N, C-alpha and C positions, 0 to 999 in steps of 0.2 A: 504493499500499500505506500502510495506516495503521500508526503506530509501535507501537500496542498489540496488533497481530496476532501470535499465536504461531506462528512458522513456523521450522522448522529447516533453513533454506536460507541459506548463507553470503552469497550474493549479495543476497539480500532484507535480511538483517539487518545486513550490513556495508556493502556497496557502494552501495545505494540509500539508506541512512541518513546516509552521510557518515562513517561510523565508520573506514573505510580510504580512503585518497587512491586515486583511479583516474585513468587517461589515456583519456578518451573518445575513440572512433574515429568513431562515428556515433550519432545520436540523433533520435528522433521523439518525439511526445507520450506515446507508450505503450511504447516500446523504446529500450534503451540497449545500445549496443556499446562495449566497452573492453577495453584490454590487461589480460590475466590479471594478478592481483596477486602471483601465484607461478607463473611461466610453466614449463611442461614442454618447451616447443619454442622455437626462436629467434624464431618469431612465433606468439603464442597469444592470440586475441581471443575474448572472450565476448560472446555475444549474449543478453540477457535482457529478458523483459517486465517492466514497472515495477509489474505487480501480480502476486501469487502465482498460478501456474498449476501444478497437481500434476504434469503430464508431457504428453508428446506425445499419449498416448492417453487421458489425462484432462484435459480442458480446465477442469474444475471449472465455474464459472458464468460464464467469460469468453467462451465461444463461439469460433466459427472466425474471426470477423473480427480478433481479436487475433492468433491463429496466422498468419493472412495477412500481417499487418503484421510480424511477427516474422520470417517466411520472407523477405519483402521486404528487410529490413535484412540478414539472413544473405546473401542473393544480392549485395547491394551491397558488403558487406564481403569476401565471397569473391572477387568480381570484382577488388576493389583488390589482394588478396593474390596472386592468381593473375597478374594483370597485372605486378606488381612481382617476384614470385619464380618465376613459371613453373608453379607448381602449389599446391595447398592440399587440405586435408582438412576435411570439415564432419561433425561428430557431435553425437549428443545420446544420453541413456541412458534405459533404462526398467527397470521392475521394481524390484528392490532397489537398482538404481543411478538410481532415478528423480530426475529433476530437470527444471526447466522452462527450462533454458538450452541454448544451442548453442555449440559450440567451433569456431572457424575457425583453423586452425593450417597452418603451414609448418614441416615436420620438419627441414629443413636439408639433406636429401640433395642430392648433384649431380645434374644432369640424367642423366648416364650411369648413376648408381646407380638413379635412379628407372626408367628404361627397362630396365635389367638385371632389376630386381625385377617390374616390372609389363608388360613387353613393349612393343611397338610397336603397340598396338591401333588406332591410326589409319591404318595401312597396309592 
């Protein structure tokens, strides 16, 4: 992303430009995963493309190859969180919530609380 691009996206405007300090988790040439700067959960990692992508349903001029790379990093980060904490959630937003990044979170519930809420679907 160039510094003169007008994008109303915190992650592009702040994290990629170095205006805020981030703690990277994983990185490729085109994708960055880092701990959220204002986490909502005990573990809250954001995965972003290094170039602006309007949303999951509107890839702009980037094409599906970048989306494939983003999903690959999301999978890697999700596997790390799931291995360490036993579960995680992966989300992105669309429509008025539109963004081009993904959240990988562990919400902090105990294993019994998770099973009480979601059941024993693997049995």
